[in-house]
C-alpha positions in Angstrom: -77.5 51.7 -70.2 -75.1 51.3 -73.1 -73.1 47.9 -73.4 -69.6 47.6 -74.6 -67.4 45.8 -76.9 -63.9 45.3 -75.6 -60.6 43.1 -75.6 -58.8 41.9 -72.4 -56.5 44.4 -70.9 -53.2 43.4 -69.4 -51.5 46.2 -67.6 -48.0 44.8 -66.7 -44.7 46.6 -66.6 -42.4 45.9 -69.5 -38.9 44.9 -68.6 -36.5 47.4 -70.4 -33.2 46.2 -69.1 -32.5 44.3 -72.3 -33.3 47.0 -74.8 -29.6 47.4 -75.7 -29.7 43.7 -76.9 -32.4 44.1 -79.2 -30.3 44.9 -82.2 -28.6 41.5 -82.2 -31.7 39.5 -81.0 -33.5 37.1 -83.3 -37.2 37.0 -84.0 -39.7 34.1 -83.4 -38.7 31.1 -85.5 -35.0 32.0 -85.3 -34.7 34.6 -88.1 -33.7 38.2 -87.7 -36.2 40.6 -86.6 -38.1 42.2 -89.6 -36.4 45.6 -91.0 -37.4 48.0 -93.7 -35.8 45.6 -96.1 -38.2 42.7 -95.2 -41.4 44.6 -94.4 -42.8 47.2 -96.8 -42.1 50.8 -95.1 -46.0 51.6 -95.1 -46.6 48.5 -93.1 -43.9 49.2 -90.6 -45.0 49.4 -86.8 -43.9 53.0 -86.6 -45.7 54.1 -89.8 -49.1 52.5 -88.3 -51.7 55.3 -88.0 -55.0 53.8 -86.8 -58.1 55.9 -88.1 -60.0 57.3 -84.9 -63.3 55.5 -84.1 -66.4 57.0 -85.8 -68.6 57.0 -82.6 -68.4 57.2 -79.0 -65.8 55.4 -76.9 -65.2 55.0 -73.2 -61.9 55.0 -71.3 -61.3 54.0 -67.6 -58.5 55.4 -65.5 -57.5 58.3 -63.3 -58.6 61.7 -64.3 -55.6 64.1 -63.4 -56.2 67.9 -63.6 -53.2 70.2 -62.9 -54.1 73.9 -63.1 -56.9 73.2 -65.6 -55.1 70.7 -67.8 -57.2 67.6 -67.6 -55.8 64.2 -68.8 -57.0 60.7 -68.7 -54.3 58.4 -67.4 -54.9 55.1 -69.4 -51.4 53.8 -68.7 -49.0 53.6 -65.6 -49.4 56.2 -62.9 -46.4 57.5 -60.9 -47.0 56.6 -57.1 -46.4 60.5 -55.9 -48.5 62.9 -54.2 -50.3 64.2 -56.2 -50.0 61.3 -58.9 -48.4 62.0 -62.2 -49.0 60.4 -65.6 -48.6 60.5 -69.3 -52.2 60.5 -70.2 -54.5 61.6 -73.1 -55.6 65.2 -73.1 -59.3 65.7 -72.1 -61.4 68.6 -73.8 -64.8 69.6 -72.1 -63.9 68.1 -68.8 -65.5 69.7 -65.7 -65.7 68.8 -62.2 -69.3 70.3 -61.7 -71.2 67.6 -59.9 -68.6 65.0 -60.1 -67.9 63.2 -56.8 -64.8 60.9 -55.7 -62.1 63.3 -56.3 -59.0 64.3 -54.2 -57.0 67.5 -54.5 -53.5 68.8 -53.5 -52.6 72.2 -54.2 -53.4 73.1 -57.8 -54.0 69.4 -58.8 -57.3 67.3 -58.5 -58.0 63.8 -59.5 -60.1 60.6 -59.3 -60.8 57.3 -60.9 -63.6 57.7 -63.4 -65.2 55.8 -66.7 -65.2 58.7 -69.3 -67.4 58.5 -72.4 -66.6 60.8 -75.4 -64.9 60.9 -78.8 -61.3 60.3 -79.7 -59.8 62.0 -82.7 -56.2 60.3 -82.6 -54.8 63.1 -80.3 -57.4 64.4 -77.9 -60.4 63.1 -76.0 -63.6 65.1 -76.1 -65.9 64.4 -73.1 -69.6 64.2 -74.2 -71.2 62.6 -71.2 -71.0 63.0 -67.5 -68.3 60.6 -66.0 -69.2 57.7 -63.9 -67.3 56.7 -60.6 -65.0 53.9 -61.5 -65.8 52.2 -58.4 -69.4 51.8 -59.5 -68.9 51.1 -63.1 -69.7 47.7 -64.3 -68.3 47.0 -67.9 -69.2 43.9 -69.9 -66.5 41.0 -69.4 -64.3 41.3 -72.4 -64.1 38.7 -75.0 -60.8 36.5 -75.6 -59.3 37.6 -78.9 -57.3 34.4 -79.0 -60.6 32.4 -78.3 -58.7 30.4 -75.6 -55.9 29.1 -78.0 -52.4 29.1 -76.4 -49.5 30.8 -78.3 -46.7 28.7 -79.6 -43.7 31.1 -79.3 -41.2 30.5 -76.5 -40.5 32.8 -73.5 -37.3 33.8 -75.1 -38.7 34.6 -78.4 -41.6 36.5 -76.7 -39.1 38.4 -74.5 -37.1 39.6 -77.8 -40.4 40.7 -79.6 -41.6 42.5 -76.3 -38.4 44.4 -75.8 -38.3 45.4 -79.5 -41.8 46.8 -79.2 -41.1 48.7 -76.1 -38.0 50.4 -77.8 -39.7 51.3 -80.8 -43.2 52.4 -79.5 -42.0 54.0 -76.0 -44.9 55.8 -74.2 -47.4 54.8 -77.1 -47.2 51.2 -75.6 -49.5 51.7 -72.6 -48.5 48.2 -71.4 -46.6 45.1 -72.8 -46.3 41.6 -71.5 -46.0 38.3 -72.3 -48.6 35.7 -71.4 -50.0 32.4 -72.7 -47.6 32.3 -75.5 -48.3 35.8 -76.8 -46.9 39.3 -76.4 -49.9 41.7 -75.3 -49.7 45.1 -76.4 -52.3 47.8 -75.1 -52.3 51.0 -77.0 -54.8 54.0 -76.7 -56.7 52.8 -79.7 -56.3 50.5 -82.7 -58.9 49.8 -85.5 -56.7 47.0 -86.7 -53.9 49.0 -88.5 -51.4 48.4 -85.6 -52.5 44.6 -85.4 -51.8 44.3 -89.2 -48.3 46.0 -88.7 -47.4 43.7 -85.9 -48.2 40.6 -87.8 -46.3 41.8 -90.8 -43.3 42.4 -88.5 -43.3 39.4 -86.3 -45.8 37.1 -87.9 -49.4 36.0 -87.2 -50.3 35.0 -83.6 -47.4 36.5 -81.9 -48.5 39.8 -80.6 -52.1 40.6 -79.5 -53.2 44.3 -79.6 -55.8 45.5 -77.4 -57.2 49.1 -77.1 -57.7 51.2 -73.9 -60.6 53.1 -75.5 -63.7 50.8 -76.2 -66.5 51.5 -78.5 -69.8 52.1 -77.0 -72.5 49.8 -78.6 -75.3 51.6 -80.5 -72.9 53.9 -82.4 
């Protein structure tokens, strides 16, 4: 069985009520939030384009198939029936031999660990999915090595709101914990982390990827 490399995932809903205040908020340390005049344009958050992983990755979540258009829900799922999400498109998905699904009308869904390749826009399934209830991933490493962050709650709130306003749905989850802002995206090879460090300073935002590399690539 393949082993996985991963970072911790913190799926916590981001507060959006204060987005209108981000224009006048100050960044950590009391200085104004970085702008195009303080950060090179090619290093700004909106310009960050992580290179796709070279090998196989695995993603865990709900596979939602509506009339043959399958997607993997990596972020929030609307609590409706059937459920809804803004997931990543799945290619080569098949329900043949796959247990653990529910159906309502033209929609079918279930929770799985899905292995395949990611090209930056679409996920291509390369192996049969595993039921998420039976999936046993490795315990993720702590990217902070257990070191607490030094930013105040007010500073982290400003950074968190700024990220939510700028990334929108590309931010799968954003939360403040242990003195850091934790941001989860579909995939980052370090490019987005570098952009966030340039904008907000080192050791302020920790980026994690929902898709994880499979050992042995």
